[in-house]
matplotlib code that plots the C-alpha trace (Angstrom):
import matplotlib.pyplot as plt

x = [-110.9, -107.5, -108.1, -108.9, -105.8, -103.7, -105.3, -104.6, -101.0, -100.5, -101.9, -99.6, -96.6, -97.6, -98.1, -94.8, -93.0, -94.6, -93.6, -90.1, -89.8, -91.1, -88.5, -85.8, -86.7, -86.7, -83.3, -81.9, -83.3, -81.8, -78.5, -78.4, -79.2, -76.4, -73.9, -74.8, -74.3, -70.9, -69.8, -70.9, -69.1, -65.9, -66.0, -66.6, -63.6, -61.4, -62.3, -61.7, -58.3, -57.3, -58.3, -56.4, -53.3, -53.6, -54.0, -51.1, -48.8, -49.7, -49.1, -45.7, -44.8, -45.9, -43.9, -40.8, -41.2, -41.7, -38.6, -36.6, -37.6, -36.9, -34.0, -30.7, -28.9, -25.6, -23.6, -24.9, -23.4, -20.0, -17.4, -15.6, -12.4, -14.3, -15.9, -12.5, -10.9, -13.8, -13.4, -9.7, -10.2, -12.7, -10.3, -7.5, -9.8, -10.8, -7.2, -6.1, -8.9, -7.9, -4.3, -5.3, -7.5, -4.6, -2.2, -4.7, -5.3, -1.6, -1.1, -4.0, -2.7, 0.8, -0.7, -2.8, 0.2, 2.1, -0.7, -1.0, 2.7, 2.6, -0.4, 1.4, 4.6, 2.5, 0.8, 4.2, 5.4, 2.3, 2.8, 6.4, 5.4, 2.7, 5.2, 7.7, 5.0, 3.9, 7.5, 8.1, 4.9, 5.6, 9.0, 7.6, 4.7, 6.4, 6.9, 3.4, 1.2, 1.5, 2.6, -0.6, -2.9, -0.6, -0.6, -4.4, -4.6, -2.1, -3.9, -7.3, -5.8, -4.0, -7.2, -9.2, -6.4, -6.4, -10.2, -10.2, -7.5, -9.3, -12.5, -10.9, -9.1, -12.4, -14.0, -11.1, -11.6, -8.6, -9.0, -7.9, -4.8, -3.6, -4.1, -1.8, 0.7, 1.6, 3.2]
y = [-61.0, -62.4, -62.3, -58.7, -57.8, -59.9, -58.0, -54.7, -55.7, -56.7, -53.3, -51.4, -53.4, -52.8, -49.1, -49.0, -50.7, -48.2, -45.3, -46.7, -47.0, -43.5, -42.2, -44.1, -42.6, -39.1, -39.6, -40.9, -37.9, -35.5, -37.3, -37.0, -33.3, -32.8, -34.8, -32.7, -29.5, -30.8, -31.5, -28.1, -26.4, -28.4, -27.3, -23.7, -24.0, -25.3, -22.5, -19.9, -21.5, -21.4, -17.8, -16.9, -18.6, -16.7, -13.4, -14.2, -15.0, -11.8, -9.8, -11.4, -10.6, -7.0, -6.7, -8.1, -5.6, -2.7, -3.6, -4.0, -0.5, 1.1, 3.4, 1.9, -0.3, 0.7, -1.5, 0.7, 3.8, 2.2, 2.9, 0.2, 0.8, 0.8, -2.5, -3.9, -2.8, -4.3, -7.6, -7.7, -7.0, -9.9, -12.2, -11.4, -12.0, -15.4, -16.3, -15.4, -17.6, -20.4, -20.1, -20.1, -23.2, -25.0, -24.2, -25.4, -28.6, -29.4, -28.8, -31.1, -33.7, -33.7, -34.0, -36.9, -38.6, -38.1, -39.6, -42.6, -43.1, -43.0, -45.4, -47.8, -47.6, -48.3, -51.2, -52.6, -52.2, -53.8, -56.7, -57.1, -57.0, -59.6, -61.8, -61.4, -62.0, -65.1, -66.3, -65.6, -67.2, -70.1, -70.7, -70.2, -72.6, -75.1, -77.5, -77.2, -77.1, -78.6, -76.2, -76.6, -75.1, -72.1, -71.6, -71.7, -69.1, -66.8, -67.2, -66.3, -63.3, -62.1, -62.6, -60.4, -57.7, -57.7, -57.5, -54.5, -52.7, -53.3, -52.0, -48.8, -48.2, -48.6, -46.1, -43.7, -44.1, -46.1, -48.4, -52.0, -51.8, -48.7, -50.5, -53.3, -51.0, -49.2, -52.3]
z = [23.7, 23.1, 19.4, 19.6, 21.6, 19.2, 16.3, 18.0, 18.8, 15.1, 14.0, 16.3, 15.1, 11.5, 12.2, 14.1, 11.1, 8.7, 11.0, 11.2, 7.5, 7.1, 9.6, 7.9, 4.5, 6.1, 7.6, 4.3, 2.5, 5.1, 4.9, 1.1, 1.4, 3.9, 1.7, -1.3, 0.8, 2.0, -1.6, -2.8, 0.2, -0.6, -4.2, -3.1, -0.7, -3.4, -5.8, -3.1, -2.2, -5.9, -6.2, -3.0, -4.4, -7.6, -5.8, -3.6, -6.5, -8.4, -5.2, -4.8, -8.4, -8.0, -4.8, -6.5, -9.4, -7.0, -5.0, -8.2, -9.3, -5.9, -5.1, -6.5, -4.1, -2.4, -4.9, -7.8, -6.1, -5.7, -8.3, -10.0, -8.0, -4.7, -5.6, -6.6, -3.3, -1.3, -3.1, -2.6, 1.2, 1.3, -0.5, 1.9, 4.9, 3.5, 2.7, 6.3, 7.7, 5.4, 6.4, 10.1, 9.6, 7.8, 10.6, 13.2, 11.2, 10.9, 14.6, 15.5, 13.0, 14.5, 18.0, 16.8, 15.3, 18.6, 20.6, 18.3, 18.5, 22.3, 22.3, 20.0, 22.3, 25.3, 23.6, 22.6, 26.2, 27.5, 25.2, 26.3, 29.9, 29.3, 27.6, 30.4, 33.0, 31.1, 31.0, 34.7, 35.8, 33.6, 35.3, 38.8, 38.3, 36.1, 39.0, 40.2, 37.1, 33.6, 30.9, 28.8, 31.4, 31.7, 28.0, 27.8, 30.6, 28.8, 25.5, 27.0, 28.9, 25.8, 23.7, 26.2, 26.1, 22.3, 22.1, 24.6, 22.6, 19.3, 20.8, 22.1, 18.8, 16.8, 19.2, 18.5, 14.8, 13.9, 11.0, 11.4, 9.4, 11.2, 14.5, 13.5, 11.7, 14.9, 16.4]

ax = plt.figure().add_subplot(projection="3d")
ax.plot(x, y, z, "-o")
ax.set_aspect("equal")
plt.show()
């Protein structure tokens, strides 16, 4: 009885394998058919796109030709003297705008120079005050602390002030040589 059930099981497994292979072949055939259909649809889409682009370009050309042959533009109705006077008016308008822009530029440039001068004066005064403060603090503390520690403190403070000033001047757009020229 076991042999019979084993034989039946083997037959069913062989049948299942054959059925699986048959299904697999069927799926592959369907897949190939669908891929062929996709390729043909893509080719058809590309042809239609090309035709559409050709039609669109011809329509654009026709439209441009029609617009060119339409009623003459207003410029064609103007006489030579009218066009000349219009052009002169436009030139004077642009010259006035250019003059106004030049005046505004010069005014802003002078204001910028004044502000840079003021800033340089303030930096110079700050430097003088720092030097005086360093001298006075050095005289007051000369008896209490050695002179070297005082110099180290002044150097580090001065270095921090210089770095802060240079950072602000870079943010304002000053170039390095301009920063140092103002002193």
